[in-house]
C-alpha positions in Angstrom: -33.0 -43.1 -25.1 -33.7 -40.1 -23.0 -30.5 -40.5 -21.2 -28.5 -40.7 -24.4 -30.1 -37.6 -25.7 -29.2 -35.8 -22.5 -25.6 -37.0 -22.8 -25.5 -35.7 -26.4 -26.9 -32.3 -25.4 -24.3 -32.1 -22.6 -21.5 -33.0 -24.9 -22.7 -30.5 -27.5 -22.9 -27.8 -24.8 -19.4 -28.5 -23.6 -18.0 -28.5 -27.2 -19.9 -25.2 -27.8 -18.4 -23.6 -24.7 -14.9 -24.8 -25.7 -15.4 -23.4 -29.2 -16.5 -20.1 -27.8 -13.5 -20.0 -25.4 -11.2 -20.9 -28.3 -12.3 -17.8 -30.2 -11.1 -15.5 -27.4 -8.9 -12.7 -29.0 -6.2 -13.3 -26.3 -6.2 -17.0 -27.0 -5.9 -16.4 -30.7 -3.1 -13.9 -30.1 -1.2 -16.4 -27.9 -1.5 -19.1 -30.6 -0.2 -16.8 -33.3 2.6 -15.7 -31.1 3.6 -19.3 -30.3 3.6 -20.1 -34.1 6.0 -17.2 -34.7 9.4 -18.8 -34.7 11.3 -15.5 -34.5 9.2 -14.4 -31.5 9.6 -17.7 -29.7 13.3 -17.6 -30.3 13.5 -14.1 -28.8 11.4 -15.2 -25.9 13.7 -18.1 -25.2 16.7 -15.8 -25.4 15.2 -13.4 -22.9 14.4 -16.2 -20.5 17.9 -17.5 -20.7 19.4 -14.0 -20.1 17.0 -13.5 -17.1 18.1 -16.9 -15.6 21.7 -15.9 -16.1 21.1 -12.6 -14.2 19.2 -14.4 -11.4 21.3 -17.5 -10.9 24.6 -16.5 -12.4 26.2 -15.6 -9.1 25.6 -19.1 -7.9 27.8 -20.4 -10.7 30.6 -17.9 -10.2 33.8 -19.0 -8.3 34.8 -15.3 -7.7 32.6 -12.4 -6.6 32.5 -9.3 -8.7 34.7 -7.4 -6.2 37.4 -10.1 -5.7 40.9 -9.3 -7.0 43.1 -12.1 -8.4 46.5 -10.8 -7.5 48.3 -13.5 -9.5 46.6 -12.3 -12.7 47.0 -8.5 -12.0 49.6 -7.1 -14.3 49.6 -10.1 -16.6 46.1 -10.0 -17.8 47.0 -10.7 -21.5 48.5 -14.0 -20.6 47.0 -15.2 -17.3 43.7 -13.4 -17.5 42.3 -15.3 -20.4 39.0 -17.3 -20.0 39.8 -20.6 -18.3 37.8 -23.2 -16.4 40.9 -24.2 -14.3 41.1 -21.0 -12.3 37.4 -20.2 -12.3 37.6 -17.2 -14.6 35.1 -18.5 -17.1 35.0 -15.2 -19.0 38.6 -14.1 -18.1 39.4 -11.1 -16.0 39.7 -7.3 -16.4 42.9 -5.2 -16.0 42.5 -5.2 -12.2 42.1 -9.0 -11.9 38.4 -8.9 -11.3 36.4 -11.9 -12.6 34.6 -10.9 -15.8 31.9 -13.6 -15.4 30.8 -12.2 -12.0 30.9 -8.6 -13.4 28.9 -9.6 -16.5 26.3 -11.1 -14.2 26.1 -7.9 -12.2 26.0 -5.8 -15.5 23.1 -8.0 -16.8 21.2 -7.4 -13.6 21.8 -3.6 -13.7 21.1 -3.2 -17.4 17.9 -5.3 -17.4 16.7 -3.5 -14.3 17.3 0.0 -15.8 15.6 -1.1 -19.0 12.5 -2.6 -17.3 12.1 0.0 -14.6 12.7 2.9 -17.1 10.2 1.4 -19.6 7.6 0.9 -16.8 7.9 4.5 -15.7 7.5 5.7 -19.3 4.6 3.4 -19.9 2.7 4.4 -16.8 3.2 8.2 -17.2 2.7 8.1 -21.0 -0.4 6.0 -20.8 -2.2 8.0 -18.1 -1.1 11.3 -19.7 -2.2 10.3 -23.2 -5.4 8.7 -22.1 -6.4 11.8 -20.1 -5.6 14.2 -23.0 -7.5 12.1 -25.5 -10.6 11.5 -23.4 -11.0 15.1 -22.0 -10.3 16.7 -25.4 -10.9 20.3 -26.2 -8.5 23.0 -24.9 -7.1 20.6 -22.2 -6.0 18.2 -25.0 -4.5 21.0 -27.0 -2.5 22.3 -24.0 -1.3 18.9 -22.9 -0.1 17.9 -26.4 1.6 21.3 -26.9 3.6 20.6 -23.8 4.6 17.2 -25.3 5.6 18.9 -28.5 7.8 21.4 -26.6 9.5 18.6 -24.6 10.1 16.6 -27.7 11.8 19.5 -29.4 14.5 19.4 -26.6 17.4 16.9 -27.4 16.7 13.7 -25.4 20.3 12.9 -24.6 21.1 16.4 -23.6 18.3 16.5 -21.0 19.4 13.1 -19.6 23.0 14.1 -19.3 22.0 17.4 -17.7 19.8 15.6 -15.1 22.7 13.3 -14.2 25.2 16.1 -13.9 22.9 18.3 -11.8 21.4 15.6 -9.5 24.2 13.1 -9.2 25.2 10.0 -11.1 23.3 7.5 -8.9 21.4 4.5 -10.3 18.2 5.9 -8.9 18.6 9.1 -10.8 19.4 7.0 -13.9 16.1 5.1 -13.5 14.1 8.3 -13.1 15.9 10.3 -15.7 15.5 7.6 -18.4 11.9 6.9 -17.5 10.6 10.5 -17.1 11.9 11.7 -20.5 10.9 8.6 -22.5 7.1 8.8 -22.1 6.4 11.4 -24.8 6.0 8.9 -27.7 3.9 6.7 -25.6 1.5 9.5 -24.7 1.0 10.4 -28.3 0.3 6.8 -29.3 -2.2 6.3 -26.4 -3.9 9.6 -27.2 -4.5 8.6 -30.7 -6.0 5.3 -29.6 -8.1 7.0 -27.0 -9.7 9.3 -29.6 -10.9 6.2 -31.4 -12.3 4.7 -28.3 -14.0 7.6 -26.5 -17.1 7.6 -28.7 -17.7 3.8 -28.6 -21.0 2.5 -27.2 -19.6 1.1 -23.9 -18.0 4.5 -23.1 -21.2 6.4 -23.9 -23.1 4.0 -21.7 -20.7 4.5 -18.8 -20.9 8.3 -19.2 -24.7 8.1 -19.4 -25.0 6.4 -16.0 -22.8 9.0 -14.4 -19.5 7.2 -14.1 -16.7 9.8 -13.3 -14.2 10.6 -16.0 -11.2 9.3 -14.0 -13.0 5.9 -13.5 -13.8 5.7 -17.2 -10.2 6.3 -18.1 -8.8 3.7 -15.6 -11.6 1.1 -15.9 -12.5 1.3 -19.6 -10.0 3.3 -21.7 -6.7 2.0 -20.3 -7.7 -1.8 -20.3 -8.7 -1.6 -23.9 -5.2 -0.2 -24.8 -3.2 -2.9 -23.1 -2.4 -4.6 -26.5 -0.9 -1.5 -27.9 0.9 -0.6 -24.7 2.3 -4.2 -24.3 3.8 -4.1 -27.9 5.3 -0.6 -27.4 6.7 -1.6 -24.0 8.6 -4.5 -25.4 10.2 -2.2 -28.0 10.8 0.5 -25.3 12.9 -1.8 -23.0 15.7 -2.2 -25.6 15.7 1.6 -26.2 16.2 2.1 -22.4 19.0 -0.4 -22.4 20.7 1.3 -25.3 20.3 4.7 -23.7 21.8 3.4 -20.4 24.6 1.7 -22.2 25.5 4.8 -24.1 25.4 6.9 -21.0 27.6 4.4 -19.2 29.9 4.2 -22.2 30.5 8.0 -21.7 31.2 7.4 -18.0 28.0 9.2 -16.8 26.0 6.1 -16.0 26.4 3.6 -13.1 29.5 4.1 -11.0 31.8 1.7 -9.3 31.5 -0.8 -7.7 28.4 -1.3 -9.9 28.7 -1.9 -13.5 26.6 -2.3 -16.6 26.9 -3.6 -20.2 27.8 -0.1 -21.4 30.5 0.3 -18.8 32.0 -3.1 -19.5 31.9 -2.5 -23.3 33.7 0.8 -22.7 36.4 -0.9 -20.6 36.8 -3.6 -23.2 37.0 -1.2 -26.1 39.8 0.6 -24.3 41.9 -2.6 -23.9 41.4 -4.1 -27.4 45.0 -3.1 -28.5 46.4 -5.2 -25.7 45.0 -8.5 -27.0 42.3 -8.8 -24.3 39.4 -9.2 -26.7 37.4 -11.2 -24.2 36.8 -8.1 -22.1 34.8 -6.7 -25.0 33.3 -9.9 -26.5 31.3 -11.3 -23.6 29.4 -8.1 -22.5 28.9 -7.2 -26.1 27.5 -10.7 -26.8 24.9 -10.4 -24.0 24.1 -6.9 -24.9 23.3 -7.8 -28.6 21.4 -11.0 -28.0 19.2 -9.2 -25.4 18.3 -6.4 -27.8 17.6 -9.0 -30.6 15.4 -10.9 -28.1 13.3 -7.9 -27.2 12.9 -6.8 -30.9 11.8 -10.3 -31.9 9.3 -10.5 -29.1 8.0 -7.0 -29.9 7.5 -7.8 -33.6 5.8 -11.1 -32.6 3.4 -9.3 -30.2 2.6 -6.7 -32.9 1.7 -9.4 -35.4 -0.2 -11.5 -32.8 -2.3 -8.6 -31.6 -2.9 -7.1 -35.1 -6.7 -7.3 -35.6 -6.2 -7.5 -39.4 -4.6 -10.9 -39.0 -7.5 -12.4 -37.1 
């Protein structure tokens, strides 16, 4: 009898622990995200696009720099998509394989989007958290700087940076990231103002924890939900910006390419009947943007405390 009672207590204890673990906010958020069909569809799309960027070169018969001299000059007739000659997406006007170039464009555009968003998130989060926590005149000065920078046309600054410091992909990373953190800083500052007077912050301040440690160890971790949602929405903005810059001819330069550069080339040859040059890069560009927007909306709904 005593053994059975001990077993019942042990079972009840385990069930209680599982129930407590099941009520974790992150677990609940994950379940809500998985139940969101649009978010999961976007997540699957992004995984497939990432796999295409990583393993696409292994499926390509031609490299992105190879020239098919038999197709050159007769792209409208011989450069169409075909499995027979290994040009799955067709070729461009120079006889280069569009499948291989689309793989490279996917790698470049995703890298620009992710790296640019990462720079913007890191700078904006630290800047906004510092301004919100310190407060006073420091906060006023820091946010006035943000207001002044936001009054300057975003695209003008980016084009000016590329013209002055060269059209390299590294400069494109830095240029897009360093002028995209302004909105993030304002969002993080607003959230920090609501956190700085909470009990756990007051306790850390009372025992003499330095301000920089409070910001990094207590403020920033409690903002990860908001930061994660905004980051997923910031990546497609970075990709759009890079594509627009490349469409103007100021982005990545040959032999590299991106979705914007391929779309620009395809748009210039539409009148010659080579629609595949526009269709394939535009398709990857659109589904990737939709994927990020769906995932961002799903994360926003999953992490919304009002839905718990």
